[in-house]
Structure formats: structure tokens, C-alpha cells
N, C-alpha and C positions, 0 to 999 in steps of 0.2 A: 625595513618592513615596506615603510610608506612609498618610500624612493624607488624599490626596487618593482614595484607593481605600479609606478606613472611610469617610469620606463617602459613597463611592457606597453604601458598603453600610447605612451607617443611613439612606438614601432608600428604598433598595427593601426596607426593613422596616420602614419607617415610623416611626424613631426621631428624634425633634428633640431632640438634644442643645442646641439655643438656649439653653431654658426649666432645663437640666440634669434634665431628667425622665424622661429614658430609657423615659417609657412607648410602647409601639408594640404596635399594634391586629393584626400578625402575627406568626407565629414567631417568635423568635431568628433571626437568622443565624450560621450558621456561619463562622467568622470566615477560618476557615484554608481552605476550602475552596474561597470568593470569591477570596480572594489567589491560591492555587492556578490557577485559572480564567481571573487576570487576568496570571499571568506573574510574579510577584513570584517573583527571582531569586536566589542568595546572591551577595551582592557577591565574594563570594573567586575570583569564576570570572575569568577572567585575561582582561586588555580586548582586544577582538578590534578593529584599526586594521587591517592589510594581509593580503592572501592570503601563507602562505607558498610557497604553487606556483601557479606564474601560467602554466604550459604543461600542459598534456594530450598526451601522445600514444600511438601506440599502442605493446603491448607483449604481445611476443611472445616464448614459447619463452623465457622466463625476461632478453629482452633489450629494450631501448627501440627502436623502428621510427622512423626518418625517414620524412617524409610529405611533398611538396612544397606542397599546396594546404593551408589552414586558414582558423578564422574567429575573428572578437575574441569574447570574453566580459566582455558587460557587469555594470557594477552597479546593479540598478533603481531604488535609491534617489538617484542621479545621474545615470545613464546615462554614467559611467567605465568605458573603456576597461581591465581589471580581469587581462586575462590574455588566450592564444590555447587553440585546441583543434587539435591538426590533423586533419585528415580523411580518413579512409582508404577506401579505394577493395575494389573486390573481388576484387587480389590478393590483401591484407593481409588477407583474410577467408579469402580460401583456406589462406592459413599459418597463419592461428591455429585454425582449423579440423583440419587437418593436425597441427600442435601438441600438438592436445586428443588427439585421436586417436593419436596415437604413445608420448604419456603414459598412454592410460587404463588398458590391462592393467595397470599396474607401483599403481595409484594403487587399482583397485578390487580387486588381491590383496592390499592391504593390510588388518590387522584394522581393524574402525572404532573399537577401541583405539591403535593406531599411531596412524592418521589424527585421532583426536580430539588427540593430543598435539601435533601437531604445528599442529592447528588451533586449540588454544586458544594455544599460544607466539605464533601471529601473532595474536591478539586481545587478548594482550601487549602487544604490536610499538603497534599502535595505539593501545588507551589511553594511550601514553606522546604521542601527538602530538593527545588528543583534543579541546585547546583551540586547534590552530591550526588543523584541521580542522571546529571547529564556527565558526570566526572566519570561513573561506572557506565555507561555506553561505551563512552571514548575507550573506556580499558575491555571491554569483553567483544569488541564490535571493531574497533579502528574506530569510528566515526571523529573527523574532528570537530573544534570546537563549537562551531555555529551550527553543525546538523545534531549533535547531539544534543544540543537545547535545544534545536527544532524538534526533533525525537520527542520530548515529553512534551514541550508548548503546545504541540500542534494536536498532542493526544486530548489537553485536554479543553484544548477549543472545541476541537471532535465533540467531545462529552457535554462542554457549554451550548453547541449548536442542535444538537439532539433532546436538550432538553424543553430547549424554546418550540424545534419544529414540532415536537409530539405535543406538547400545553398547546399550543396552534390549532393543530387537527383535532381537539378535543374539544378547544372551545366551536369551532365550527361541525361539529358530527351534527347536531338537530337539524342542519341543513339541507341534512341529505333526507330529510323525512321527505314524505312527498303523497299523492294520493295514489293508488294503486287501480288497476284495472280486474274487470271481472269481480267487481263486490269487495274488491281491499279498500279498507279506505285511509291506512297509510304504511307505509313502505320505511322503513329504516336500516340501511346495510354501514354497519361498522367496522371497524379493526378492532379484533381481540389478540391482543398475546400468543402465541403460537404453546410457550412453555418455556422448559430448559432448553438454553441454547449453548453449541459445545464453539467454541471460538481456536482455532490454533491457526495464532501465529507465527512469520519465518523469522531469521535471524537477522536479517540488513535493515529493516527498519522496525524494530522489535516492540516498541511502545505504540508511535502508531498505524502502524499495518494493525495490530491486535485493536487498538480500539478501535477503528475502524468497522468493530466486530462489538466491540462491549461496547458501547456509548450509545449504540441506537438497540440493542436488547435490551439493557434496562432502564434506557429512559421509555422502552415501551412497554413495561411492565413485566418483561422476562428475567428469569434467572440464570444464570450462568457459569458454565464448567470453560476454564482458561488452559489449553497447552501451552507453554510459554517453547520458545525453543531451546533446545539442549546447548545452544553454541553461543547462547548470550539470553541466562535466563534471570541472574542477578539484579539489575534496574527492575525491569518488568515486574517481576514478583515481587519485589519491594514495594512500588509502587501499587500493585494490584491490591499486595495487602494493606495498605493506607487505604485503597480504598473502603476495603471489605471491613477493615476494622468500623468503620463507621456505617456499616446499613447492619440491616436485621442478618442472624447467622443464617448460612446456604442459598442467601442471595448474590455471592461470587463465591468462587471455590478456584481454586490454583494446583494441577494438576502435572506438576514437569513431570517430564520421561521421554522415552526414546518412542518414533513416532509409530513404530511397527507395533507397538503395545498400548499403552495410553491411545494415542491416535486412534489407533485399528479401535478402538474397545467404542470410544466416544461414536467414529461413525456408525457403528453398529449394534447403538444401545439403542433399546426398544423404546427408553425414555426421555431420550433426547429428541424434540419436535425440527432443528434445524440445525446447522453448520454452516460455518463462514472459515472457509480456508483461504490461506492465500502460502503457495509455495509452490515447490516445483510442478510441471507438468507430470513428469512420472507419478508422484507422488498423491496429485491430485485425481490423477484417475484412479489410484487405490482408495481413494478416499467416499469417491463416487461411486464405487462397486459394494463398498462397503456398507455406505447408506442406501443403498439404494433395496436392502431388503425389509428393513422398516419403513420405505417408503416415506424420509422425511426428505425437507427443503432442504437444498443443497446449492450455498453458493462458494465459485470457485473462481481466483486470482489468480491466472499462473502465468508459467514463463511468458516472454516477450523476447522477439529478432528487431524492435521495430527502426525502422526506416526514418531517414529523413531524405527530401529530395529537395535539393537547391535547381528553381528553375532559373532558365533566361536571363527572366522576366526580372529576379533578383538585382539587385545592387550591393556590390559587399562590402558591408560598413560592418563598425564597432560592436554597433549594436549587433550586427547579425551573426559576429564572431562571437559576443559573449555569451548568445545564448545557444552558439550553437556548443560552444565547450561547458559553458553550466549544463547544456542536459546533456551529453556526453559522459563527464568526467565527474558530476557529482556522485558523494559517496563513493572514490573511487570507483566509480563505473557500476556499481554493484546493486542496482534498482530496477527492476522491472520494466520500468518504463524509460530506461535510460534510452537516447540513441545512442544502436547499436552496430548500425551500417549508413555511411553516407555518402547519398547519389548527388554527384554535381553535373549541372551540362557542359559539357567541354570548352563552352565559352568563357565559364566561368572558372573552371576548374582549377588553373595553375595558380590564380589569385587567393580562392577560396586554400586550398592546399599552402600556401606560404605564409595566407594569415594563421591558419591555424598553428602551423610551424611557431611562429611566432609567438603567438599566446601563451601556448604551451610550455617555454623553453624558460618562464620564469615561474610555473607551478612551484610549488616547494613542495618537495615531497619528506613526512615527515611525521617522528611520533605522534599520532592525535593528542596529547595533552597537553604539546605547546603551540601556543597562539599563533607563532607565525606559518604552523603548516597547513597546505590543502589540501595533499594528497596522502591517505593515510595508507595500511598495511591491507591487503585483504581479510577477510576475516576467518575466512577456515583454507583450512592447511589444501583439502579438496580442490577448493576453486586456486588457491596459489598452483597448486603442481597443471592445473589442466589451462591454465593460463600460460605457466611455460615453456606445456606442450604444442599448443598453438602458434604461440610464436617461433618455434623450433619449425612448426611445421609449413608456417608461411613462407620462412627464412627460405626451407628447401626447397620450396615451390617456386622460387625466382622473384620473390615481390621484397621489398623494400623496407623496412622495418625500421622507424626512427624512434628509439628511446629518449624523450624527451625529459623537462623536470630539472631544476635544482636542488641536489642532495642537501637535507640538513645534517647539519655535526651530531643529530642525536639519532640519524640513522642505523640502525644495527644488521645489514644487508644479509650479514650469517643468522641473525636468529630471527628475524622479522620476517614478512612476508608480504614482500614491497615491488611492486609494477611500477614503474614507472609511467606517465603518461606516455601513449605510445600510436604514431600512426603508422596504416599499413597502406602502401601506396603498389602498384602494378601487381597488386595481386589475382587470379583467378578467381571467375564470377562464380565458380561452385565449388570454392572450397569455404573446408569448412569452418575457416575463420569468419567467413562472412556470414553464412547459412546455421550457423549453428549461436547461441547463447553465450556472451564471453564471461558476462557478470567478471570485468575487471576494466579495467584504465585503457581498453587497447579501443582506437577507432580506425576500422577500414576506411578509405573513400573513394570512390570509385566513379569514372566518369560516365555519362551516356548522351545520345545524340538529340535524341526525341523524349516527349512525352509519354508516348506509347511504350516505349522502352524501360524505361524510370519505373513507369507504372507495375508493368511486368515483373524487373526485378525485386520489384517493394512485396509484390503479392508473392514470390515465388520460395515463399515457405510455412511449414506449418502453423505457421506462427500468426496471430493478430489481436497484439492488443493495442500500442498508441502506435501513431507513425507523426509524419509533419510535411508541410508544404512551406514552403518561403519564396517568396516572391511582392515583389512592387504592387503589380496587379494583382486585386484580389478576387475577380473575376476569372483570371485563368489559373490561378491558386484554387480556388475553391472547383472548378473545372475538375483539374485532378485530384483533389483532395477525394470528390463524391465517386471515386472509382479503385480508392481504398479500399483494400478486405483488413478493417479494423475496426476494434469499440471506440476508437478515440482516433481522428487526424485531427490535430493543432494548424494552425499556419499562424507562420512568423511565430512559433515559440511552441518548445518541448521539454520540458522539467515539472519539475514538485511547484505546485504552483500554476499549471497552466490547465489544471483539470480543475474546472468553476466546480465549487463546493454542492449545489443542487442537482448538476447534470451527473448523468448517469456514466458509472464506469466499472469498466470489464471489458474481455477478451471476446474473440470470436477464435474457429478453428481449433488449435490447442492452445489458448491462453486463456482458456476458462469459460463461467459457464452464470449465466444472473449476472445483476447487475448494482453496485453499490452506487452509495453518496445519497443523502439529501433523505428524500421522499422512496428512493428505489429502495435505499438500506430499510425504513421502514415497514416497507410492504413484506419484504423478505421475513422480517422477524414476526408479523400480524397476520392473522389469516381475516378475510369478509364474512363474517356474519350479518345474516339477510335475516330479517322482522319483521314479518307480513301480516298485520289485523286489518280483522274483517269487523265489523260491526253486531252483528249476529251468524247465528248456525244455518241459516237461512238463504246464502250468499251463493248467487248463481252463478256455479262453476260449471263447465263446459260438462257434459254429461251426467248432471246433478238430479236431472228429474228421472235417469233408472233406476239412479241408488233409492231416490222419493219415494219412487211407488212402494219396492221393496222393504223401507223402514215403516211405511202407511200402512200396507199390508198387515205386518206383525204386530202395529199396535192396536190396528181393528180388532183383531182375534182377542188378541191381549182382553179388549173391552167387553166383545162377546162372551168372554169365558168369564 
């Protein structure tokens, strides 16, 4: 395993060890960075063979609820059935919301420190099941080992972060008090939890992206109803159940089911006061329409077709190629803010294509439970069929489609939903593979001649989630970045971890509504409440003389009577 990766690193850097010279015409590779990108994980991680949890059921008000209908959960690497998810109906949603509403006053009235102690204790309980939860995610989603572990551990890190942020905000609340005007002697603006929050998570990173809503909601004092994705419900439902068992009944409720039933009912329910949704743009529009009827707060993190622009001022180094590969092919290309389109200045184009081809040639496509796999299967059958269709369409349009990577002995191409890491060159700029979100390990690489062309191409879709600009000249990169239409633009990075935890994250155009992360998530889960105090009832408010004359007249008449 290590020798294969080292060979890839040597090829990218131009080292030829066959002659023992170790001479390179490029800067030396940072081996640890390259190994990290390719998913070299500690072999001490527990073996992941079968899921411990094979059934996802509604969990409402501290109790498991049985539902009549169900759906099979399949392993995308083999097609085998690994579990079932019970499909809740509208009545179960209503019961979960009722439980959340009943539990809200008690949870809200606990101090942040009291809530924090319960939540941190729950984190420890989840950590004891980390290996089994990661194994389950690998089997139901197709995540390779290190990505599955990161999905769970990152979720717990989110919860701990928001516990600390909310406690800090509570400690600083008195600082908002200040003398007012017009006779007011004190003005306090505080944030209070909105009430029951609905969190609807996606299948691609089911734990972390769901906890992006669950963590701030619980920490701020909101109660929660979660709809897990039916494609990947097992690990997330188990994780939420472990948490909920350590909280008061009704604080955290889980209602798996179809989006058109459970998601729709949550979005339109009058007792749900805020929604945090991550998913496709099409479904996000439906959520927004349903939520509008009850004027609730909505945060939508939707699809993206993220561009990366490699400027003429960029040096094509191993570090750059490492970041481009990691930013494009993590989670088998199934992350909303992965790089989906790569624009390279013509002077750097051939070098970047060659380096990407070399690096991708050593990625191992295999069953995600195997320690050596870097690329797993696509998680859904629909996604697999769409990826195959896009590649066929690109070939028909005259594009050069290069399917790369090394097939592991564990790969069953007949049963599994595998797409090899692929680069596409010579493709028309208006082809659907360029303009649509592929959600697959496919990277179209297109040349450009000047910055204005690259910016126009980058902004030329309905999406605007994330983007990146690559250059040795940070001032040059920033000038270009300021003209990109996106919620986030990274410079010399573009992957999980590039979005700093306390900075806002979200999309523009059809990629989303609202912002999350850090204090932005706290704002979504709370409302501002102004308390304005006057020292007596004779405050000199504007127009008070008119009303004083009336009340004095009435008072005098009463005395005369």
C-alpha cells in the first residue's frame, strides 16, 4: 500500500528512483500531505465487516415506535440488503412535533451549562460506539474508512463546539445591557431559542451534515425533530438514539421516512419554528414553499457546481495537485462543495492534466470496508445511472474521457455502483457534464486564456455554493476571488476542512438560503428578544404630552365626582 502511494508521489514530483538519483525538476513532495489526501489511515482502526444496527425506526418522546411499511437499505458496493428503515407517516411526524413542543420549555429553561453537561455526556456515549457507527456508514453509503470515521467524529466535534459557543454567549449576555434613550434606563437584547427545529439531512455525509443542524439547535435550547435520509438511515438513527436516551424525553426525536411525506409535513407544520435542510436544489425549493405558509425560519444548503480556477500565476506543485485531487474526489465526488469543474490557464493546462492523470492512476477503487480503498461506490442507483449517462454523453460529444485508478480485487463491477476516477478533456463548455452537478468522481478540465473568461465560465451556472482560486500571487487570486458568485471562495484550498468553522457557510443563487457555522447557526436557532426598561411611568416618550393631557382630564373628573 505505502509503496504504491510513494510511487505515485515520486511520479508527480518527477523523481526517478530507478536510477537511484532522486533528482527532481519540481519542488519535493510533502509525503504526509499526499498520504493524507489518499486516505492512509491507521491500521489500528477496528475491522468493519457488518453493521451492528440493521433497523432504523421512529424514536419519539423517548420511545421506539413501530411502523407498518419499510424500505430495504442496500450496500452500494455489493447490492446486498444490509438493513431496513421503517417509513413514518404524517401521524408520526405530528406525534414527534408534539413531543418536541412539550419538552421545549424545560429544555429551554436549563442553563447552557446544564444542557452542555448532558450533551457532552451523550458525546462520550456515542464515542464508545465510534467503530461500529463508522462501519455502518461505510456499508450503507460506500464511504471509505477514514471518511466514515470522520463523519462520526466530526459530528461530535460540532456538538462540543456549539456547547462551548453557547456557554460563551450566555456569559456575555449582560454586556448587552446599556442606557437607552427617551427615558429608558436599560436596554437588553438577548437571544432566545426559537422552539422546535426540524433538521432534514442528506445521505452523502449523513451524520456530520445532520449534526450541522442538530448541534446548534440542542445547544441553544431548542428541541429537535430529525428526518434521516432513507438511503442511509442506520448509523445516523443509532447515533441519534444514543444521544436521545441521555436527554429528557421529547428533546430529540427521530422520524425516518419519505421526503414527500415526512419532510413535507415537517416543513409545513405550524409548531416547527425553524428548518435546517441539506439536500438537492429541487427538494430545497419544495421545503421553502411548504415552510412559507407558517413563516418559519429556513436555512437551505443546496446543490453546487463548484468551479476551481488555476491562474497563470500558479506553480504546478505536488501540493497543488494533492489539494485538487482531494477537493475533487473525496467521498467519491459526492460532496456538495467538491470541485466539479476545473478551469486551468492555457499555459498551465497540459502540466495540470498530466499531473492529475498521474495522481489518479494510483487511486484504488475498492470496497470501502477495505483499508486500501480510496474510491468507493456511488451511494445511490440513481446517481450511478446519471454518472454513466453523463460519461456516454461526453463521449458522444467528442470529449476525451479517461477512466483511471486501480481496481481492487474486492470490486464487483456487476453488483457494485462503481465509477472509476475520471478526467474529461476536450469537452464543449456548454455540455451538461460541465453545467450540471455530476455528484461522481468525474472531473472536466477546461483551458482558459484570461481571467475574465475564467470568471465568466465560473459564474455561468445557476449554482453558487463554493469555489476556489489557485495562485502563488495572493493579491492576484484575491482580485479574481472577489468577482466569483459564490457563498465561499477559497484560495489555494477547496475541500472538507477548508471552510473555517466559525465563518459563514452557504450558497447564493440556486445553491441555498441563509448561512450556517458558528454564530450564524446560533442566530438561526434563536430570536432576538429586546427588553427595554424605564424607571417610572412618566418617561418622556415622543407625543406623551397629548396622552398625559387626556389621562389628567379623566383623573380630575373622577376627583370632582
